N, C-alpha and C positions, 0 to 999 in steps of 0.2 A: 504494500500500500504506500503510495506517495504521500507527501505531506498534505494534510488536510486541516484547514482551520474553518470550523463552523462557528458562527457568531450570531446571536440573536440581535437584530436591530430593534428599533423602537416598535412597539405595538404588540402583536399577538405572540403567543407561545410558539416555540420551535419544536414542541413535542410531537410525537407521532400521532396519527389519527387516520380517519378515512378521508376520502375526497370531500365528504360532507363537512369535514372539520379541517379545512386547509390552513396552512400558515400564510398563504398568499393566493390571490386570484391568478396571477401570471408569474411564472418563473422565467426571468430573462436569462438566456444562455449566452454568455459573452466570452469570446476567445481573444485574449490579449488586448482588451480595450478597457472599458469602464469597470471599476473606478480608478484603476492604477495608471492609465495613460490619458493624458489630456488631449483635447481637440478631436476633430473629425467625428468618427462614429461615437466616441465617448460623449461628446457634446450633444449629439442627437439623442443618445440614450437618456442623459440627464434631462433633456428637454421634454422627452415623452413622459418620463416619470413625473416631472413637475407639472406638466400640462394636463395630466389626467389624475388629479388628486383623489378621485373617487375609486380608483383601482388600487388594490394592494399588490405590491410587487415583491418577489424574491429575486435577489441578484446572485447569480451563480457564475463566478469568474473562473475561467480555466486559462492558465498560462504555461509557459515552457518551464523555466527554472526560476526558483524563488529569487535568486540574485539579480534577475533581469528587471525586477520591479521594486520600487520604493514604497512609501506610504500612499494611502488612497489620496487621490487628487480632488475628490469631490466630497462634499458633505451630503449624506443621504437625506432626502426629503422624508417627512414623517410617514408617507405611505410606502416606504421600503420596510417591510416587516420581517425579512429574513435575508441573511447574507452568508454565502459560502465562498471560500477561496481554495482553489486546487491547483497544484502544479504537476504537469504531466511527466516531467523529467527529474523529479526530486523524490528521494526516499530518505526518511528519517532513520529507518532501520533497514539497511540493505539485506536482501534475502540471503540466507546461508545455503550454499549448494548442498544438495543431498540427493542421493540416487533414488529414483522412483520409476515405476512402470509407465504411468500415464494412461489415460482412457483412449484406446485406439478408436472406439466408436465416435467419440467427440472430435478427434482429429479427422476422421473420415468426413464428418459434417463440415469441418473447416475446409477440407479439400473441395467439397461441393460448393461452398460459398465462394471460394477462390475461382473455381471453374466458371461460375456465373459472372464473376467480376471480369475475367479475361474475355468473355464473350460480349461485354458491354450490354448485357441484358438485365432486365429487372427480375430479381429473384422473387419467387412466390412468397407472400407475406408469412405463411406458416413456417416455411423453411428459414426465413430470415429471423423470425421470432425465436425459433428453436436455437439457431446458431448463436444469437446474442444472449439468450437466456442461459446458455451453458458457459458463456465466457466469464471466467472468474468465479464460478460457483462450484459447490461441492457436487460431484457427479458429472462435472463437465471438464473444462480446461482451466485449472487454476494458473495463476502467474508462475508458481513454482513448477507446475507441470510443463508449461511452455519453455521455461528456462532449462530444466534439468532432467526431464523424463526421457526414457528410451523411445516412446512413441513420438515425441517431438523431434528428437534427433533423426529418427527414421524418416519422418515426414519431410524435414528440411533437406536432408541429403538426397532423398528421392526427387524432390522438386528441382534441386540444383542439377542433378544428372539429366533430368528429362527436359528442362526448359531453359536453363541458363546457358549463355553463350560465352562471351569473352572474359568476364571478371573472374578473379580467383575465388575459391570457395570461402576463404577468410573474409573477403570483401562482401560476398553475398550473404554469408552467415550473419555478420554484424548489421548489415542493412535490414535483414529480416527482423532481427531482434529489435532494432531501433524503431522499425515501422509498427511493430505489434505492441510494444510496451505501453504506449498511451491507451490502447484499447482496453487494457485491464483497469486502468485508472477510471476511464469513462464508465466501464461496467460497474465499478464500485460507487461512483457518483450516482448513477441511475438507480442502483439498488438502495442507496442510503438517503436519497432526497426525501424530505418530509412531504406530506400530501400538499399538492397544489392543484388548482382547477384546470390549468392549461400551461403549456410552455411556449416560449417565443424565442427562437434562435435568431441572432442578428448576423448570421453568416452560415454558409455550409461548413466545410472543414470539420474540425473536432466538435465545435459547438453544434453544428447541424447533425453530426452523427450521434451526439448525445441526445439531441431532440428525438431522433429516430428511435434510439434505444428506449427512451422514456415512453414514447408513444406506443411502442410494441409491448412494453412491460405493463403499462397502466391503462392503455386505451383511453387517454385523454387527448384533447385537441393539441395539435402542434402547428404553430404558425411560424413561417420562415420569412424573414426580410433580408435581402441582400443589398448592401450599399454598392460596393464594387462586386465583381464576380470573383469569388474566392479562388476557384480553380484556375482561372486565367492568371490571377496575380501570383499564385504559387508556381505556375509554369514559368512566369517571368523570373521569379526568384531562383527557381531550380536551374533555369538556363544559364544563370550567372553564378551559380554556387560553385565556390572553389573547394568546398569540402568533399565534393564528389570527383573522383579521379576517373576520367573517361579513358577507354581503350583507344589508342591511336593507331589507325590503319591508313597508310598513305594511299592505298588502293581505293578506299571509299571516298567519294567526292560529294555525296548528297548530304543535306542537313540531317535527314533521317538516319543515314548510316553513321554519321559522325556522333550521334547521341549514343552514349554508352548504355549498357543494359541496366545498370543501377539507377542512372538518371531517369531512364524511361520507366523503370519500375516505380520510382517515387511519383512521377507524373501520373501514371495509371492509378496509383493508390488514391491520390487526391481526386482524380476524376470519378472513381468509383464511390468513395464515401460521399461525394457531392450527389451522385445519382441516388444513393440510398436515402439521403436527406430529402431529395425531391420526391421520392416514392412515398414517404410517410407524411410529408407536410401538406397542409391545406389551410388557408391559401398560401401561395408563394408570391411574395411582394417584391417588386423592383422599383427603382426610383424613376425610370424613364423607359420609353418603348424599346430603345436599342438593347437594353439589358434584359427586358422581358423576352425578346426574341432570342437572345443568347441563352437564356435559361431553357427555353424550349429546345433549342439545338443541342443543349447539353443533357437533355433527358427529362425535363419537367413537362408534365401534362399541360397542354395549352389552357384547358378549361379551369385549371387551378391557379393560373397566374393573373396578376393584376398590377397596375401601376399606382403608387401613391408617392407624389413628389415631396421633397423636403420643403419646409417652410421656416420662416424666422419671425421673431417678434419685431415688427416694423417700428413700433414706438421706441423700442430700446435703441435702435440705430439712428433714429431721428436726432437723438442727442449728438451723435458723432457727426451727422450731416451739418448740424447747426454750428459746430466748432470749426468747420472748414475755413481756411483762409481765402481771401478773395483771389489771390494769385495762385495759379496751378503749380504745386511743388514739383520740381524735376526729380521726383523720388519714385523708383520702382520698388514695390513691395512684394515679397513672396512669403506668404503666411502658410506654414506647413512644417511637417517633420523633416529634418535633414536626413533623408534616406534616398537610396538610388532611384526608387520609383518616382520620386519628385523631380529627378534630373536637375539637381541644384547646379551641376557643372555647366549646363546649357545656360542657366540664368546668369552665372558668373561671366561666361564668354559673351553673352548678350550685353552685359553691362560694359565690358571692355570696348565693344564696337560702338555702343551708344556714347560712351565718354569721349571717344575720338571725335564725335560730332558735337556733343554737348558736354564740355568739360565740367559743367556745374551739376551733372547728373550723379545720383547716388542709388545704391541698391541695398535694401534692408531685407535681411533674411530672419524672419521671426518665427521660431518654432522649436520644439524640443530637440536636443542634440544628444540624448542619452541612448538612443536605440541602436545606432551603428557608429561608434566612436571613430573607427578607422576611416569610414567614408567622410565623416565630419573633418578629420585631419586632411584628407585628400582635397576637400573643397577649399579649406583655408590655405593650403599650400598652393593650389591653383590660383586663387585670388592674389596671393602674394607674388607668384611668378608672373602674373599679368600686370603687376604694378598697380593694383587697385586698393592698396592699403588705405588711401584717403577717400575712397569712394564707396566702400562696402562695409556693412556692419552685420556681424553675426550676433543676434540679440537674444537668442534663447527664447523660451516661452514668454509671451507678452500678453497683456490685456488688449485685445483687438480694438476695443472702443477707444483706446488711447492712441493706437497706431494708425488706424484708418484715416482720421482727419488730416494726417501729415503726409499721406501718399498722393502722388499724381496719377499713378496707375497701379492696379493689382496685376501681377503677372504669375501665371501658372505654366511651368514648363514640363509638367508631369507626363510620363509615358503611359499612365493609366489613372483614370478617375471614374467616379460614378456621377453623382450630382454634388459637386463640392459646395459646402456651406459657405466657404469664404467668398465665393463669387456673389452669392446672395447678400452676404454681409457687406461686401464692397458696394454693390449696387445701392443698397438701402442707405449707405453712408455717402453716396454721391461720388463713388470712385469707378470710372470705366475699367474694363478688364481686357487683358490680352491672355489668351489661353491656347494650349495645343488642342488639336482636333481629336480629343478623347472623351469618352463618356458622353455626358449631356452638355459639354461645354459649348458646342456650336449652337444648340437650340437655346441655351441660356443667353448667349451673346447676340445671336441673330434672330431668335424667335422660333417658336415651334409651329403654331398654326398660322394661317394666312393673316388673321387678325393680329396675332402676336408679332409677326414679322413687319407688319405695317408700322409698328412703333419705332422701327429703325434698329441699327446695330449699336449695342452698348459697349463697343470696343472692337477688337479684331481677333480672328482665329488664325493660328499659324501652324506650320508643320511641327512634328516631333523632332527634337534635336536639330533645330534650325536657328542658331544664334543670329545669323545675318538677317533672316526674315523677321525674327522677333525684334531685333534692334530697329529695323526699318519701320515696323508697325508702331513701335514706341515713339520713334522720332516723329512720325507723321501725326500722331495724336498730340504729343507735347508741343509741337511747333505750330499747330493749327487750333487756335483757341475756340473758334466757332465749331469745328468738328468735335473737339473734346467736350464742349458743353452739350452738343446734340447727343453724344454718347452717354453723357451723365443723365440727361433727361430720359433717354430710352431705358436705361437701367433702373432708374427710380420708378418709372411707370410699370415696367415689366414685373418687378418684384412685388409691387403693390397689388397688381391684378392677379398674379398667378402663384405667388409663393408666400402668402400670408400663413403663419403657423396655425391660425384658427382652422384653416381648411385641412391641414394635416391632422390636427387633433381630432377633428370631427370624423375623419376617415378611420383613424385607429380606434376611436371610441366605438364606432359601429362594428369594426372588425372584432374587437374584443368582446363586445356584448353578444355578437353572433356566436363566437366560439364558446363563451361561458354558458350561453343558453342551451348549447348542444350537450353540455355535460349532464349525464344521467347516472342512474345507479349502475349502469353497465361499466362505468369507469372504475374498474377494479383491476388489481393485478392479474395479468394473464397467466393461466396455469399451463405449463408445458409438460407433456408426458415425457 
């Protein structure tokens, strides 16, 4: 068992009971976000909890290792009535190796589960229920069985002989161990979670798989919301991961051939656990139409999908708008985590080109720097090597309400986004935006419907990894006061009409009420023979 901290927040008892005596209405299943990481999805989660005070929430956080997270960054609202924190890769008491036989029937069921995963097919519910119910339980596959049993060794070595290609057995063995270890933690969380009336995962991945496990065990509603597409973002991470050593073969020239077996194995793993979450969740929410179509392409049933856009408190950002100076500040702001997916290096190179034309220009990078310290150092070294010491500021996490009035443009150079809240916040504060053509950025800046597009462009859309094009777009806006003000007005009107948080709260209130109304006496633990 990995480290688990269960704590009772304000409100009801955390004691066990039936679904008729729950500790919360909705258990939010959160991977690597709220309450330990600021910004982005965490801000949205806090917004939803605060905006729906009549709903009682349980917060179930799952992270990688304890050392990756500091103290909670948010104060829980009164309607958070239960909190759990779990780490998938941490053990207080490491298991002691001991020889054991293992249950060969249970491993045979795992073989069947893996066979379905390889075929990209949806596993029958009863088989998936049985496989997950035996995971970590007596009479099934315990974590010790997986690590030390003869049945496990036989299974892994047979899989290696039959299916593995170029990597060594050692590399394959440890990849399989690392891939499966979190599943036992998730099984423990699913088994130990006190009664709740429904669960809501804010991503696929491990949170989504946990939602599927709870749904199968307890027969309660499972709602899924994806901000980005988890599987797509993991693919980007894995494509860049240096901890995976690919086999090099000079004869192979295609991208597919160049991807090593282990890297491909990890990608297929995340694809499949995403598909399992889609199979059990209903509804499946995305933030914009493009991601809804992507979910369907990745295995979600179209009839279960819907779009609910993000929204913000317009009155809150009205204060930032009223603080704006009359003159347009030549300041480009990037508000976000300093991580590769935000492509901070393109922002830095953009600033270098802009400063060549506008020596008074500055670039402010405001966001947490603790997630990938080596990347942060690379960015700072790049800025220094480009001679930008007097033009760039790495500010760490900041209060956006204080930063936004000082910006002339918001710039997002990300290689992947969903519906970034910072764009809406910038619009509501009177700041035009330049963003790469990812996620919903184009429809945010240029409009979605015909009526929306008639409002005009609230900035510019640029290519990914294009510092020259981004600098050109920034220069055009900063040097053309009339165009800048037209973009400002378009952004203000667009966010007012389509992205008011009252619309978002109403949609989620209806969604939760519908889910909770569907809970009946049948919502009891599923018995598996």
